[in-house]
Structure formats: C-alpha cells, structure tokens
A tleap script that builds the chain and sets N, CA, C and O, in Angstrom:
source leaprc.protein.ff14SB
mol = sequence {
  NMET ALA CYS ALA VAL PHE PHE VAL ILE ILE
  PRO LEU THR THR ALA ALA GLY GLU PRO ASN
  ASP TYR VAL PHE LEU PRO PRO VAL SER TYR
  GLY GLU ARG GLU ILE ASP PHE LYS VAL GLY
  THR TRP LYS GLN PRO VAL GLU GLY ARG THR
  SER ALA ALA SER VAL GLY PHE GLY TYR GLY
  VAL THR GLN ARG TRP PHE THR GLU ILE TYR
  GLY LYS PHE GLU HIE THR ASP ASP ARG GLY
  THR HIE PHE ASP ALA TRP GLU TRP GLU ASN
  LYS LEU GLN LEU THR GLU SER GLY TRP TYR
  PRO ILE ASP ALA GLY LEU ILE LEU GLU ILE
  GLU LYS PRO LYS GLN CGLU
}
set mol.1.N position { 21.117 -12.083 -7.879 }
set mol.1.CA position { 20.932 -10.580 -8.388 }
set mol.1.C position { 19.779 -10.339 -7.426 }
set mol.1.O position { 19.836 -9.364 -6.677 }
set mol.2.N position { 18.563 -11.299 -7.390 }
set mol.2.CA position { 17.417 -10.636 -6.688 }
set mol.2.C position { 17.802 -10.571 -5.294 }
set mol.2.O position { 17.202 -9.612 -4.808 }
set mol.3.N position { 18.460 -11.093 -4.496 }
set mol.3.CA position { 18.809 -10.952 -3.528 }
set mol.3.C position { 19.668 -9.793 -3.046 }
set mol.3.O position { 19.746 -9.520 -1.848 }
set mol.4.N position { 20.328 -9.097 -4.014 }
set mol.4.CA position { 21.144 -7.812 -3.984 }
set mol.4.C position { 20.070 -6.739 -3.808 }
set mol.4.O position { 20.030 -5.889 -2.918 }
set mol.5.N position { 19.124 -6.941 -4.907 }
set mol.5.CA position { 18.090 -5.741 -5.000 }
set mol.5.C position { 17.264 -6.126 -3.689 }
set mol.5.O position { 17.249 -5.100 -3.010 }
set mol.6.N position { 16.585 -7.116 -3.038 }
set mol.6.CA position { 16.183 -7.151 -1.951 }
set mol.6.C position { 16.772 -6.453 -0.657 }
set mol.6.O position { 16.149 -5.705 0.097 }
set mol.7.N position { 17.998 -6.814 -0.555 }
set mol.7.CA position { 18.776 -6.151 0.715 }
set mol.7.C position { 19.066 -4.906 0.129 }
set mol.7.O position { 19.912 -4.440 0.892 }
set mol.8.N position { 18.844 -3.972 -0.895 }
set mol.8.CA position { 19.019 -2.832 -0.800 }
set mol.8.C position { 17.645 -1.798 -0.842 }
set mol.8.O position { 17.648 -0.638 -0.430 }
set mol.9.N position { 16.647 -2.406 -1.355 }
set mol.9.CA position { 15.486 -1.839 -1.307 }
set mol.9.C position { 14.671 -1.922 -0.065 }
set mol.9.O position { 14.025 -0.939 0.298 }
set mol.10.N position { 14.659 -3.026 0.602 }
set mol.10.CA position { 14.291 -3.132 1.955 }
set mol.10.C position { 14.301 -1.957 3.082 }
set mol.10.O position { 13.403 -1.437 3.744 }
set mol.11.N position { 15.981 -1.730 2.999 }
set mol.11.CA position { 16.098 -0.907 4.105 }
set mol.11.C position { 15.673 0.886 3.622 }
set mol.11.O position { 15.339 1.815 4.357 }
set mol.12.N position { 15.850 0.850 2.176 }
set mol.12.CA position { 15.255 2.194 2.053 }
set mol.12.C position { 13.594 2.407 2.146 }
set mol.12.O position { 13.187 3.527 2.454 }
set mol.13.N position { 12.577 1.266 1.862 }
set mol.13.CA position { 11.189 1.400 2.265 }
set mol.13.C position { 10.908 1.308 3.567 }
set mol.13.O position { 9.846 1.706 4.046 }
set mol.14.N position { 11.794 0.805 4.194 }
set mol.14.CA position { 11.558 0.722 5.767 }
set mol.14.C position { 11.679 2.038 6.700 }
set mol.14.O position { 11.189 2.246 7.810 }
set mol.15.N position { 12.434 2.799 5.944 }
set mol.15.CA position { 12.340 4.241 6.526 }
set mol.15.C position { 11.260 5.535 6.281 }
set mol.15.O position { 10.929 6.572 6.855 }
set mol.16.N position { 10.925 4.754 5.007 }
set mol.16.CA position { 9.968 5.815 4.132 }
set mol.16.C position { 8.273 5.346 4.425 }
set mol.16.O position { 7.288 6.021 4.127 }
set mol.17.N position { 8.286 3.806 5.185 }
set mol.17.CA position { 6.984 3.442 5.344 }
set mol.17.C position { 5.709 3.726 6.456 }
set mol.17.O position { 6.156 4.103 7.539 }
set mol.18.N position { 4.696 3.656 6.427 }
set mol.18.CA position { 3.751 3.621 7.373 }
set mol.18.C position { 3.412 2.321 7.742 }
set mol.18.O position { 3.609 1.328 7.042 }
set mol.19.N position { 2.787 2.337 9.098 }
set mol.19.CA position { 2.583 1.243 9.796 }
set mol.19.C position { 1.868 0.151 9.118 }
set mol.19.O position { 2.082 -1.049 9.294 }
set mol.20.N position { 0.802 0.794 8.147 }
set mol.20.CA position { -0.249 -0.207 7.431 }
set mol.20.C position { 0.381 -0.399 6.026 }
set mol.20.O position { -0.351 -1.014 5.250 }
set mol.21.N position { 1.756 0.052 5.462 }
set mol.21.CA position { 2.023 -0.023 3.994 }
set mol.21.C position { 2.810 -1.748 4.063 }
set mol.21.O position { 3.254 -2.331 5.053 }
set mol.22.N position { 2.754 -2.190 2.681 }
set mol.22.CA position { 2.982 -3.497 2.329 }
set mol.22.C position { 3.842 -3.366 1.047 }
set mol.22.O position { 3.946 -2.355 0.352 }
set mol.23.N position { 4.396 -4.476 0.872 }
set mol.23.CA position { 5.187 -4.656 -0.649 }
set mol.23.C position { 4.098 -5.214 -1.348 }
set mol.23.O position { 3.280 -6.071 -1.013 }
set mol.24.N position { 4.281 -4.397 -2.649 }
set mol.24.CA position { 3.179 -5.063 -3.601 }
set mol.24.C position { 3.959 -5.892 -4.654 }
set mol.24.O position { 5.170 -5.911 -4.874 }
set mol.25.N position { 3.014 -6.527 -5.208 }
set mol.25.CA position { 3.294 -7.803 -6.443 }
set mol.25.C position { 2.587 -7.428 -7.750 }
set mol.25.O position { 1.376 -7.255 -7.887 }
set mol.26.N position { 3.541 -7.330 -8.688 }
set mol.26.CA position { 2.699 -6.806 -10.164 }
set mol.26.C position { 1.472 -7.720 -10.451 }
set mol.26.O position { 0.446 -7.084 -10.690 }
set mol.27.N position { 1.373 -8.864 -10.474 }
set mol.27.CA position { 0.482 -9.893 -10.968 }
set mol.27.C position { -1.241 -9.017 -11.238 }
set mol.27.O position { -1.541 -8.598 -10.119 }
set mol.28.N position { -2.085 -8.729 -11.987 }
set mol.28.CA position { -3.196 -8.660 -11.985 }
set mol.28.C position { -4.282 -9.612 -12.317 }
set mol.28.O position { -3.852 -10.515 -13.035 }
set mol.29.N position { -5.313 -9.698 -12.091 }
set mol.29.CA position { -6.211 -10.536 -12.135 }
set mol.29.C position { -7.493 -10.019 -12.814 }
set mol.29.O position { -8.223 -9.544 -11.943 }
set mol.30.N position { -7.967 -9.942 -13.871 }
set mol.30.CA position { -9.284 -9.641 -14.448 }
set mol.30.C position { -10.549 -10.025 -13.910 }
set mol.30.O position { -11.024 -11.158 -13.993 }
set mol.31.N position { -11.101 -8.995 -13.327 }
set mol.31.CA position { -12.592 -9.370 -12.702 }
set mol.31.C position { -12.568 -9.611 -11.150 }
set mol.31.O position { -13.622 -9.789 -10.540 }
set mol.32.N position { -11.427 -9.613 -10.564 }
set mol.32.CA position { -11.003 -9.984 -9.096 }
set mol.32.C position { -11.508 -8.936 -8.480 }
set mol.32.O position { -11.183 -7.810 -8.857 }
set mol.33.N position { -12.371 -9.115 -7.450 }
set mol.33.CA position { -12.858 -8.126 -6.474 }
set mol.33.C position { -12.287 -8.779 -5.278 }
set mol.33.O position { -12.108 -9.966 -5.008 }
set mol.34.N position { -11.992 -7.433 -4.483 }
set mol.34.CA position { -10.920 -7.322 -3.225 }
set mol.34.C position { -11.626 -6.389 -1.918 }
set mol.34.O position { -11.820 -5.183 -2.076 }
set mol.35.N position { -11.890 -6.906 -0.962 }
set mol.35.CA position { -12.152 -6.148 0.203 }
set mol.35.C position { -10.654 -6.209 1.099 }
set mol.35.O position { -10.308 -7.231 1.691 }
set mol.36.N position { -10.011 -5.203 1.092 }
set mol.36.CA position { -8.492 -5.131 1.621 }
set mol.36.C position { -8.781 -4.564 2.984 }
set mol.36.O position { -9.811 -3.900 3.098 }
set mol.37.N position { -7.972 -4.746 4.083 }
set mol.37.CA position { -7.967 -4.530 5.242 }
set mol.37.C position { -6.523 -4.629 5.697 }
set mol.37.O position { -6.018 -5.748 5.620 }
set mol.38.N position { -5.734 -3.567 6.190 }
set mol.38.CA position { -4.333 -3.447 6.465 }
set mol.38.C position { -4.234 -2.685 8.331 }
set mol.38.O position { -5.218 -2.209 8.897 }
set mol.39.N position { -3.588 -2.721 8.617 }
set mol.39.CA position { -3.071 -2.193 9.961 }
set mol.39.C position { -1.969 -2.932 10.525 }
set mol.39.O position { -1.616 -4.101 10.370 }
set mol.40.N position { -1.360 -1.684 11.430 }
set mol.40.CA position { -0.050 -1.753 11.813 }
set mol.40.C position { 0.382 -0.875 13.064 }
set mol.40.O position { -0.507 -0.123 13.464 }
set mol.41.N position { 1.301 -0.844 13.591 }
set mol.41.CA position { 1.796 0.294 14.410 }
set mol.41.C position { 3.253 0.109 14.607 }
set mol.41.O position { 3.985 -0.866 14.434 }
set mol.42.N position { 3.515 1.589 15.110 }
set mol.42.CA position { 4.943 1.581 15.482 }
set mol.42.C position { 4.810 2.240 16.793 }
set mol.42.O position { 3.763 2.601 17.331 }
set mol.43.N position { 6.232 2.366 17.313 }
set mol.43.CA position { 6.329 3.144 18.502 }
set mol.43.C position { 7.937 4.239 18.344 }
set mol.43.O position { 9.048 3.735 18.179 }
set mol.44.N position { 7.723 5.550 18.430 }
set mol.44.CA position { 8.644 6.184 18.838 }
set mol.44.C position { 9.291 6.806 19.588 }
set mol.44.O position { 8.479 7.506 20.194 }
set mol.45.N position { 10.365 7.027 19.983 }
set mol.45.CA position { 10.624 7.608 21.406 }
set mol.45.C position { 10.290 8.685 22.290 }
set mol.45.O position { 9.955 8.704 23.474 }
set mol.46.N position { 10.533 9.944 21.074 }
set mol.46.CA position { 9.541 10.950 21.375 }
set mol.46.C position { 8.095 11.028 21.385 }
set mol.46.O position { 7.461 11.281 22.409 }
set mol.47.N position { 7.530 10.797 20.173 }
set mol.47.CA position { 6.397 11.149 19.757 }
set mol.47.C position { 5.471 9.911 20.559 }
set mol.47.O position { 4.371 10.292 20.957 }
set mol.48.N position { 5.730 8.876 20.749 }
set mol.48.CA position { 4.883 7.927 21.686 }
set mol.48.C position { 4.311 6.912 20.253 }
set mol.48.O position { 4.833 6.920 19.138 }
set mol.49.N position { 3.304 6.221 20.618 }
set mol.49.CA position { 3.040 5.166 19.652 }
set mol.49.C position { 2.086 5.640 18.675 }
set mol.49.O position { 1.218 6.428 19.050 }
set mol.50.N position { 2.143 5.201 17.273 }
set mol.50.CA position { 0.748 5.534 16.503 }
set mol.50.C position { 0.616 4.196 15.680 }
set mol.50.O position { 1.580 3.494 15.374 }
set mol.51.N position { -0.692 3.932 15.361 }
set mol.51.CA position { -1.103 3.005 14.866 }
set mol.51.C position { -1.918 3.324 13.480 }
set mol.51.O position { -2.762 4.214 13.579 }
set mol.52.N position { -1.785 2.779 12.361 }
set mol.52.CA position { -2.796 2.992 11.496 }
set mol.52.C position { -3.322 2.202 10.908 }
set mol.52.O position { -2.712 1.134 10.871 }
set mol.53.N position { -4.749 2.255 10.107 }
set mol.53.CA position { -5.813 0.871 9.560 }
set mol.53.C position { -6.122 1.680 8.244 }
set mol.53.O position { -6.064 2.909 8.193 }
set mol.54.N position { -6.447 0.887 7.213 }
set mol.54.CA position { -7.328 1.140 6.237 }
set mol.54.C position { -8.219 0.019 5.905 }
set mol.54.O position { -8.184 -1.081 6.457 }
set mol.55.N position { -8.984 0.356 5.008 }
set mol.55.CA position { -10.401 -0.434 4.935 }
set mol.55.C position { -10.094 -0.065 2.964 }
set mol.55.O position { -9.898 1.057 2.496 }
set mol.56.N position { -10.145 -1.418 2.149 }
set mol.56.CA position { -10.104 -0.669 0.738 }
set mol.56.C position { -11.108 -1.582 -0.066 }
set mol.56.O position { -11.440 -2.702 0.324 }
set mol.57.N position { -11.546 -1.007 -1.200 }
set mol.57.CA position { -12.426 -2.022 -2.176 }
set mol.57.C position { -11.786 -1.797 -3.528 }
set mol.57.O position { -11.611 -0.722 -4.101 }
set mol.58.N position { -11.455 -3.079 -3.948 }
set mol.58.CA position { -10.885 -3.057 -5.394 }
set mol.58.C position { -11.461 -4.049 -6.518 }
set mol.58.O position { -12.159 -5.058 -6.412 }
set mol.59.N position { -10.959 -3.450 -7.542 }
set mol.59.CA position { -11.437 -4.511 -8.910 }
set mol.59.C position { -10.638 -4.807 -9.949 }
set mol.59.O position { -9.909 -3.870 -10.274 }
set mol.60.N position { -10.513 -5.892 -10.645 }
set mol.60.CA position { -9.780 -5.767 -11.884 }
set mol.60.C position { -10.127 -5.726 -13.016 }
set mol.60.O position { -10.514 -6.652 -13.728 }
set mol.61.N position { -9.931 -3.940 -13.399 }
set mol.61.CA position { -10.675 -3.660 -14.169 }
set mol.61.C position { -10.493 -4.284 -15.837 }
set mol.61.O position { -11.446 -4.341 -16.614 }
set mol.62.N position { -9.092 -4.722 -16.188 }
set mol.62.CA position { -8.492 -5.370 -17.149 }
set mol.62.C position { -7.560 -6.340 -16.665 }
set mol.62.O position { -7.312 -6.469 -15.466 }
set mol.63.N position { -6.919 -7.182 -17.776 }
set mol.63.CA position { -6.084 -7.966 -17.504 }
set mol.63.C position { -4.584 -7.318 -16.660 }
set mol.63.O position { -3.778 -7.935 -15.964 }
set mol.64.N position { -4.609 -6.007 -17.006 }
set mol.64.CA position { -3.224 -5.656 -16.524 }
set mol.64.C position { -3.579 -4.361 -15.752 }
set mol.64.O position { -2.677 -3.592 -15.421 }
set mol.65.N position { -5.014 -4.078 -15.427 }
set mol.65.CA position { -5.279 -2.977 -14.560 }
set mol.65.C position { -5.933 -3.312 -13.366 }
set mol.65.O position { -6.894 -4.050 -13.582 }
set mol.66.N position { -5.753 -3.026 -12.137 }
set mol.66.CA position { -6.517 -3.256 -10.861 }
set mol.66.C position { -6.616 -1.769 -10.274 }
set mol.66.O position { -5.654 -1.066 -10.585 }
set mol.67.N position { -7.513 -1.210 -9.553 }
set mol.67.CA position { -7.790 -0.159 -9.048 }
set mol.67.C position { -8.633 -0.361 -7.649 }
set mol.67.O position { -9.524 -1.195 -7.492 }
set mol.68.N position { -8.334 0.240 -7.022 }
set mol.68.CA position { -8.874 0.330 -5.297 }
set mol.68.C position { -9.055 1.641 -4.742 }
set mol.68.O position { -8.359 2.604 -5.062 }
set mol.69.N position { -9.961 1.672 -3.935 }
set mol.69.CA position { -10.254 2.828 -3.293 }
set mol.69.C position { -10.502 2.737 -1.542 }
set mol.69.O position { -11.424 2.137 -0.991 }
set mol.70.N position { -9.271 3.605 -0.794 }
set mol.70.CA position { -9.219 3.155 0.558 }
set mol.70.C position { -9.360 4.102 1.474 }
set mol.70.O position { -8.745 5.163 1.369 }
set mol.71.N position { -10.136 3.863 2.429 }
set mol.71.CA position { -10.643 5.000 3.728 }
set mol.71.C position { -9.059 4.967 4.800 }
set mol.71.O position { -8.747 3.849 5.209 }
set mol.72.N position { -8.460 5.746 5.065 }
set mol.72.CA position { -7.358 5.456 6.087 }
set mol.72.C position { -7.743 6.244 7.456 }
set mol.72.O position { -8.209 7.381 7.525 }
set mol.73.N position { -7.467 5.459 8.413 }
set mol.73.CA position { -7.528 5.931 9.987 }
set mol.73.C position { -6.191 5.834 10.468 }
set mol.73.O position { -5.247 5.252 9.934 }
set mol.74.N position { -6.224 6.654 11.849 }
set mol.74.CA position { -4.672 6.799 12.418 }
set mol.74.C position { -5.316 7.055 13.789 }
set mol.74.O position { -6.263 7.772 14.109 }
set mol.75.N position { -4.375 6.113 14.620 }
set mol.75.CA position { -4.608 6.447 16.237 }
set mol.75.C position { -3.425 7.355 16.770 }
set mol.75.O position { -2.409 6.765 16.402 }
set mol.76.N position { -3.178 8.118 17.228 }
set mol.76.CA position { -2.016 8.626 18.192 }
set mol.76.C position { -2.425 8.898 19.409 }
set mol.76.O position { -3.547 9.362 19.609 }
set mol.77.N position { -1.448 8.610 20.510 }
set mol.77.CA position { -1.695 9.119 21.937 }
set mol.77.C position { -2.284 10.273 22.295 }
set mol.77.O position { -2.959 10.423 23.314 }
set mol.78.N position { -2.021 11.189 21.390 }
set mol.78.CA position { -2.408 12.822 21.808 }
set mol.78.C position { -4.235 12.975 21.214 }
set mol.78.O position { -5.132 13.530 21.848 }
set mol.79.N position { -4.368 12.284 19.813 }
set mol.79.CA position { -5.550 12.710 19.113 }
set mol.79.C position { -6.402 11.514 19.137 }
set mol.79.O position { -7.545 11.573 18.683 }
set mol.80.N position { -5.935 10.457 19.622 }
set mol.80.CA position { -7.013 9.179 19.748 }
set mol.80.C position { -7.382 8.912 17.923 }
set mol.80.O position { -6.984 9.548 16.947 }
set mol.81.N position { -8.182 7.853 18.008 }
set mol.81.CA position { -8.553 7.397 16.254 }
set mol.81.C position { -9.380 8.394 15.685 }
set mol.81.O position { -10.387 8.920 16.160 }
set mol.82.N position { -8.801 8.586 14.575 }
set mol.82.CA position { -9.725 9.639 13.696 }
set mol.82.C position { -9.335 9.367 12.256 }
set mol.82.O position { -8.216 9.070 11.839 }
set mol.83.N position { -10.522 9.530 11.535 }
set mol.83.CA position { -10.160 9.796 9.685 }
set mol.83.C position { -8.897 10.564 9.467 }
set mol.83.O position { -8.523 11.630 9.956 }
set mol.84.N position { -8.307 9.718 8.570 }
set mol.84.CA position { -7.012 10.280 8.034 }
set mol.84.C position { -7.072 10.914 6.699 }
set mol.84.O position { -6.661 12.062 6.532 }
set mol.85.N position { -7.515 10.282 5.853 }
set mol.85.CA position { -7.422 10.434 4.343 }
set mol.85.C position { -8.245 9.323 3.290 }
set mol.85.O position { -8.596 8.191 3.624 }
set mol.86.N position { -8.377 9.716 2.446 }
set mol.86.CA position { -8.822 8.600 0.786 }
set mol.86.C position { -7.638 8.487 0.140 }
set mol.86.O position { -6.697 9.230 0.420 }
set mol.87.N position { -7.578 7.720 -0.620 }
set mol.87.CA position { -6.722 7.074 -1.542 }
set mol.87.C position { -7.337 6.285 -2.387 }
set mol.87.O position { -8.319 5.552 -2.274 }
set mol.88.N position { -6.602 6.543 -3.278 }
set mol.88.CA position { -7.012 5.811 -4.804 }
set mol.88.C position { -5.850 4.911 -5.365 }
set mol.88.O position { -4.765 5.435 -5.616 }
set mol.89.N position { -6.033 3.706 -5.547 }
set mol.89.CA position { -4.600 3.129 -5.744 }
set mol.89.C position { -4.656 2.436 -7.095 }
set mol.89.O position { -5.529 1.570 -7.152 }
set mol.90.N position { -4.020 2.588 -8.062 }
set mol.90.CA position { -4.157 1.655 -9.424 }
set mol.90.C position { -2.795 1.239 -9.692 }
set mol.90.O position { -1.871 2.051 -9.749 }
set mol.91.N position { -2.614 -0.326 -9.898 }
set mol.91.CA position { -1.813 -1.170 -10.217 }
set mol.91.C position { -1.621 -1.585 -11.415 }
set mol.91.O position { -2.440 -2.413 -11.814 }
set mol.92.N position { -0.783 -1.270 -12.136 }
set mol.92.CA position { -0.646 -1.647 -13.777 }
set mol.92.C position { 0.233 -2.571 -13.891 }
set mol.92.O position { 1.341 -2.293 -13.433 }
set mol.93.N position { 0.031 -4.079 -14.582 }
set mol.93.CA position { 1.124 -5.172 -14.417 }
set mol.93.C position { 1.852 -4.645 -16.104 }
set mol.93.O position { 1.059 -4.501 -17.034 }
set mol.94.N position { 3.163 -4.432 -16.310 }
set mol.94.CA position { 3.614 -4.154 -17.123 }
set mol.94.C position { 4.328 -5.512 -18.197 }
set mol.94.O position { 4.247 -5.318 -19.410 }
set mol.95.N position { 4.840 -6.520 -17.824 }
set mol.95.CA position { 5.062 -7.555 -18.233 }
set mol.95.C position { 4.404 -8.710 -17.940 }
set mol.95.O position { 3.905 -8.875 -16.827 }
set mol.96.N position { 4.337 -9.581 -18.851 }
set mol.96.CA position { 3.348 -10.937 -18.627 }
set mol.96.C position { 4.100 -11.995 -17.589 }
set mol.96.O position { 5.196 -12.546 -17.688 }
set mol.97.N position { 3.130 -12.058 -16.604 }
set mol.97.CA position { 3.714 -12.836 -15.430 }
set mol.97.C position { 3.922 -14.283 -15.288 }
set mol.97.O position { 3.084 -15.158 -15.069 }
set mol.98.N position { 5.405 -14.388 -15.480 }
set mol.98.CA position { 6.395 -15.536 -15.390 }
set mol.98.C position { 6.954 -15.834 -17.266 }
set mol.98.O position { 7.501 -16.878 -17.621 }
set mol.99.N position { 6.732 -14.994 -17.943 }
set mol.99.CA position { 7.635 -14.634 -18.844 }
set mol.99.C position { 9.314 -14.050 -18.906 }
set mol.99.O position { 10.191 -14.411 -19.691 }
set mol.100.N position { 9.391 -13.160 -17.933 }
set mol.100.CA position { 10.637 -12.806 -17.775 }
set mol.100.C position { 11.394 -13.172 -16.192 }
set mol.100.O position { 10.609 -13.461 -15.289 }
set mol.101.N position { 12.652 -13.160 -15.921 }
set mol.101.CA position { 13.025 -13.307 -14.608 }
set mol.101.C position { 12.398 -12.417 -13.442 }
set mol.101.O position { 12.185 -12.814 -12.296 }
set mol.102.N position { 12.177 -11.319 -13.872 }
set mol.102.CA position { 11.331 -10.709 -13.066 }
set mol.102.C position { 9.832 -10.330 -13.346 }
set mol.102.O position { 9.626 -10.746 -14.486 }
set mol.103.N position { 8.954 -9.884 -12.982 }
set mol.103.CA position { 7.750 -9.673 -13.289 }
set mol.103.C position { 7.536 -8.029 -13.032 }
set mol.103.O position { 7.418 -7.752 -11.839 }
set mol.104.N position { 7.480 -7.088 -13.798 }
set mol.104.CA position { 7.231 -5.769 -13.559 }
set mol.104.C position { 5.711 -5.048 -13.374 }
set mol.104.O position { 4.673 -5.496 -13.859 }
set mol.105.N position { 5.825 -3.899 -12.607 }
set mol.105.CA position { 4.604 -3.081 -12.684 }
set mol.105.C position { 4.697 -2.007 -12.137 }
set mol.105.O position { 5.738 -1.596 -11.624 }
set mol.106.N position { 3.561 -1.362 -12.169 }
set mol.106.CA position { 3.756 0.341 -11.946 }
set mol.106.C position { 2.430 0.408 -10.370 }
set mol.106.O position { 1.396 -0.247 -10.242 }
set mol.107.N position { 2.675 0.831 -9.986 }
set mol.107.CA position { 1.978 1.415 -8.901 }
set mol.107.C position { 1.654 2.860 -8.706 }
set mol.107.O position { 2.602 3.563 -8.356 }
set mol.108.N position { 0.345 3.511 -8.886 }
set mol.108.CA position { 0.101 4.981 -8.864 }
set mol.108.C position { -0.903 5.198 -7.431 }
set mol.108.O position { -2.064 4.805 -7.322 }
set mol.109.N position { -0.228 5.815 -6.556 }
set mol.109.CA position { -1.458 6.302 -5.429 }
set mol.109.C position { -1.640 7.600 -5.746 }
set mol.109.O position { -0.853 8.369 -6.297 }
set mol.110.N position { -2.890 7.812 -5.303 }
set mol.110.CA position { -3.669 9.376 -5.375 }
set mol.110.C position { -3.881 9.491 -3.622 }
set mol.110.O position { -4.514 8.603 -3.050 }
set mol.111.N position { -3.373 10.504 -2.948 }
set mol.111.CA position { -3.943 10.520 -1.712 }
set mol.111.C position { -4.626 11.749 -1.345 }
set mol.111.O position { -4.065 12.759 -1.771 }
set mol.112.N position { -5.643 11.929 -0.696 }
set mol.112.CA position { -6.443 13.339 -0.429 }
set mol.112.C position { -6.570 13.045 1.246 }
set mol.112.O position { -7.374 12.298 1.804 }
set mol.113.N position { -5.381 13.980 1.926 }
set mol.113.CA position { -5.848 14.039 3.350 }
set mol.113.C position { -7.004 14.702 3.851 }
set mol.113.O position { -7.500 15.624 3.204 }
set mol.114.N position { -7.472 14.335 4.913 }
set mol.114.CA position { -8.274 15.147 5.655 }
set mol.114.C position { -8.095 16.563 5.562 }
set mol.114.O position { -6.916 16.916 5.571 }
set mol.115.N position { -9.081 17.600 5.462 }
set mol.115.CA position { -8.976 18.748 6.003 }
set mol.115.C position { -8.895 19.045 7.141 }
set mol.115.O position { -9.504 18.233 7.837 }
set mol.116.N position { -8.319 20.019 7.833 }
set mol.116.CA position { -8.355 20.363 9.361 }
set mol.116.C position { -8.660 21.530 9.481 }
set mol.116.O position { -8.752 22.031 10.602 }
savepdb mol mol.pdb
quit
C-alpha cells in the first residue's frame, strides 16, 4: 500500500514543486531549534535556468507543533539574484509517532511575496 501511495503522490508533487521544495515528515520534537537551508535549480526549455534558495529558523513549541520562518531568494537569467518572499511554516503532528502504520501530520505554509 505504501508503495502505491508513493508512486501516485510523487508525480503530482513533482509538477507543482519549486527547486528548493522537499518532502515533509510528521514527527515533531519539543524544544528543537533548527537552522534550515534549502537550495535547488531547474532548467526550462524556453525560460532558461531558475534557481531558488531559502534560509529558515525554527522551534518545536510543543510536542506536536513546530514553527519556522523563512526568507526565500530566487535567481533567474533575466533578473539575477533577488529576495522573493517571506514564509511562515507550521507543522502539526496528528498521530503519535510509531503507534500506527502511517504517521500523520499537517503542514500550513503562509507566504508573503515581495511587492514589486
């Protein structure tokens, strides 16, 4: 069953993802402090190469809630490197880790793009 879910979900997320996106895992650690750096790039036939990076700072507020704030940057052939957006991410762990066949969680991201 897990294999079937993997092969159904991955193609859908690949089409909608940005170069610095990744797969989330539900477990949360209370008191955890995190500095997170993500970077990625992709090349499109017409638009050219686009790269993106983000740096975030996070904290495990409770045993089931982790919150993080990011600054996001983008580099394109025509605009160079520029600040792109602020993002606030909240991860909620819905089930106890390891008690069920699947760990369940919820991700809420709020993004404020740079005004141009």
